[in-house]
N, C-alpha and C positions, 0 to 999 in steps of 0.2 A: 223308213226314210224313202228309199228307193219306189216304192210303190207310190207313194204321195207325188213325187214326184214327173213319174209318168203319168200320173191321171192328170197333175197339172200343166205339161207338157205336149198332149195329144194332141194339141194345133198349135204346136210353135213353127211360125214360118222353118226355121234353122233343121230342124228335126221332119217335120213335113219333106223338106228337099232334098232331106237324103235317105227317109223312109218312107217315098210320097203314096203309098196304099196302106190309108187308114187304118185297116186293121190289123195289117201287117205288124205297123209303127205302136198300135196298143199293145202285142203282143208281145215286141220286144225290147220297149222301152223298161222294163223292171230290170232287163239284163244289161241294157246302155247305162242305169243307175249307178247298177250295185257297184262298177269298181268307183265312180263317181264319188258315192259315198264313205266308202273305202277310203281312197284318196285325202277326204277332206279330214276323217275321221284321224289318217294316219299323219298325216302332214298338214293339217292346218286347224278347221272347226269346220264342226257340222252341228249345227242349231234347229230344234223345232218345237215346237207347238207343244203344250200339254196332253193334247190328243190326238196329237203327231199330222196335227191338217195343214201347217206350215212347216218350210223345212227351205234353211238355208245352207248354202255351201259354200266355206271360202278356203282358200288359200294363203298362205302366208309370203309376206318377202321371201327368196332367195329357193320355196318350192312353188312357186308360182308354175311350172311347167314340171310336170312329169316326170323323174329322171330312170335312167334306162331298167333297174329294179320292176320299179311299181310297174312301168309301160310294159316289163315282160308276163307279169301277175296279171293285167290286165288284159292282155291279147286276148287271148282265147275266148273268155267271153264277150268282150266288145265286136270280135270277128262274128259271133255268131249271132249279136245284136244285130249291127250294122248288116248285114250280111252284104247287095250286091251296092250298098250305098256307103262301104268302105272309100274309096275314091275321093265322093263326094265328102266324108267325113273329113278327110284328111285334108283335100282343097281347104274346106271352112276351117276347121284350127291352124292350118300353116297362116291364114290370112287374116285370123283375129290375133295369131301371135303378134302378123308384120306389123300391127295397129297398135298392139298393147305400150303402154309407156314405157320410158326405158331407164326408171325411178324406181327408188323401192318402195313399196305400194303394197295393201292389203287386196286383195283380189276376191270380188262379190262376184264367185263363179256361176252359181243357179241361187234362185228364188222359187221356192212353186208351191204354190198353194193347192188345197183340194177342189175342183169347180164347186163344189157344192158349199163350200166356207170363203168362197171370193170376195171383198168386199166390205169384209167382215174387222178388217184391222190388225188379223192376226200373222199376218206376210211382213205389214210395217215393222210389227214390233217384233216378229224372229229379226226385221234387219236390225232397227234401232240396236236389241242386244247385240250384235256381230261389233256395230260401229261404236258403242260404247270402248269395247275392246282394241280396236282400232286407232279412236282417239287414245288410249291409255299408254301405247304402242307411240303415238307420236307420229302415226302416218296417214296419208290420206288412200281412200278410198276406192277403185275402181272398176267398173263392170259394163259388159254392153249388154244391149236392150235389139231384140230384133222386132219389138213391136209398139207402135204409135203410141199405144194407149199407158204399156207401161213406162216410155218415157217422163210422162207428168208425174205418177205416184213417186218416180225415183227423184225428181227434180222438188216435191215436195218436202223429199227429206237429203234435201241439202247437195245435191249431184249437178253437176254441171255439163253440160254437151260438150266434148271436144273436139270429133269427127265424125264423122258420117262417111259409111261406106257399101256396097255392094260385092258380095259374095259373086267371082267370077263364073263365068260358064251357065248363068243363070240365074245363079244364087241368092236370098234374101236382102234383104239391105238391115244394116246394122248403124246403131250409135253405140259411139264410145261415152264414156261420161264418169265424172269425175268427181268425187265428193274431197274436196281440198282439208287438210288437217287442221283441226282446229288448236 
């Protein structure tokens, strides 16, 4: 799952800002996504297509933000992955947290489709599988998008833009999107 996400996020604006060098980013992203996958498995939901071409990581209400022990467990691997980008990653994380809703919701933290499988519908199918579970819980779903082309995909899945912002210090633009409970 971490490898699929790493391949899918190789050109992500946020991670490109955190780790600007493309070859370093490619080498480090599997280490970055390892703790993210582990956190979703332990405190949320990690879904993938049968061939692992599409992955979605979800965090549940009360577990949206990592707790102390989860953070301490992930810190060595994240420091290795982020290198000199650690401060930018912290700034981005703090800014995303500042813009998050103040009510209970499911958080679609990451959606990644391997580049060779993009446009096949596997990502949308993986998202729909999680949306069904959120609907069963009667809760809305929130996500952030850093690519304009993904905003249209999320809109087709019932999300609407609730806000937009830029990460300070030259960081990327983000769209906050919500899918109301149904």
